[in-house]
N, C-alpha and C positions, 0 to 999 in steps of 0.2 A: 411660387411664394414671393410675396413682396416684403422687402425689408427696408426700414427707415433708420438711418444712422444720424444721430444729432450730437454734435460737439463743436464748440467754437474753434478747436484746434484741428487743423487739417491733418497734422501728424497723427493725432489720436484716431481720427476717422480712418486714415490709411491703415493703422494697426488693426482696427476692428475688421476692415475689409480683407486684409491679409489673412487673419485668423479664420474668417468666414470661408474664404476660398480654399483654405486647407481642409476644412471640416465638412463643408456642404457640397455634396456631389450632385444634387438635383439642381434644376434650373431655378434661378431666382432673379427678381428685378430689384435693383438697388436705387434708393433715393437718399440724398444727403441734405442735411440742414445745418446751419451754423449757429442757430439759436432756437429757443423754444417757440417763438412766434412762427418762424419758418416751419418748424416741425408740426405745429398745429395745423397750419395751412396745407402742408403736404399730406398730413394724415387725413384731413377732411376730403381732399381731392382724390387720394389713391387708396385709402383704407388698407394699409399694409398689415400683413399677418403678424409681424414682429417689429418692435421699435426698440432701438438701443438709444438711451438718453443720458447725457451728462447732466450734472446738477448746476455747476457754476458756469453760467454763460451770460452774455450781454442781452439786452432787449427784453427777453423773458427767460427766467431761469428754469431749470428742470423741474423744480417743485411745482411751479405754476403751470408749466406745460403738461406735466403729468396729470394734475387736477383737471385741466381743461380738456385734455384728450379723453380722460375717463368720463367726464361729464358728457362729452359728445358720443362716446362709445364705451359703455361700462365693461364690455368684454375685451377691450384692447389689451394685448400682451406687450407690456412695457418693461424692459430690463434696464435698470439704472446701472451705468458704468461710471464710477466716480472715484476720485482720490479722497473725497470727503467721506471718511469711514467712521465719523462720530456716531455714537449710539443714537443720539437725538435725530440725526439725519436719516439713519436707517429705519428707525421707528416711524418717522414721519412719512417716508415713501411707502412703507408697507401699509400704513394707515390710509394713504391716498390710493392704494390699490396696485402698487408695482408688482409685477410678476416675479421679479427676482432683483437682487442687488449684488453687483460684482465690483470688487476693488480693481481699479486700473493697475496695470494693463490686463485685459482679458487674455486668457491662454486657451489652448486647444481643449484641454480637459474640461474647463468650465463651459466652453462653447458647446461641446458635445452634450453636457448635462442639460443645458438650456434647451437644446433642440429635442432631447429625449423627453423633457417635461412638456414642451409645446405639443409634441405628437400625442401625448396622453390626454390633452385637454380637448 
């Protein structure tokens, strides 16, 4: 399994990785991006199974990255992990095709739920 983690905060990426390591027992390949443009490039190059994507980032935000990744691959599994929990933001990412929306920080329970949903698709 290939996983792409995108957040401009190194600490946020580390927290996601830590939670992944606690919950994922199978082998996985990890890619990291610090903005939406890097995420788009890494997605096109590596076609990960799952993308964790922040919304508020420099260069290209998560909304635009989500739209562009979904344009490239309509079946992309993109989970938004953001502190921006405004209803308008949640509605917009769902409209753009996000697989799930998680309030930062992600915990083990939510990570398990995401992987259970992924395995059903």
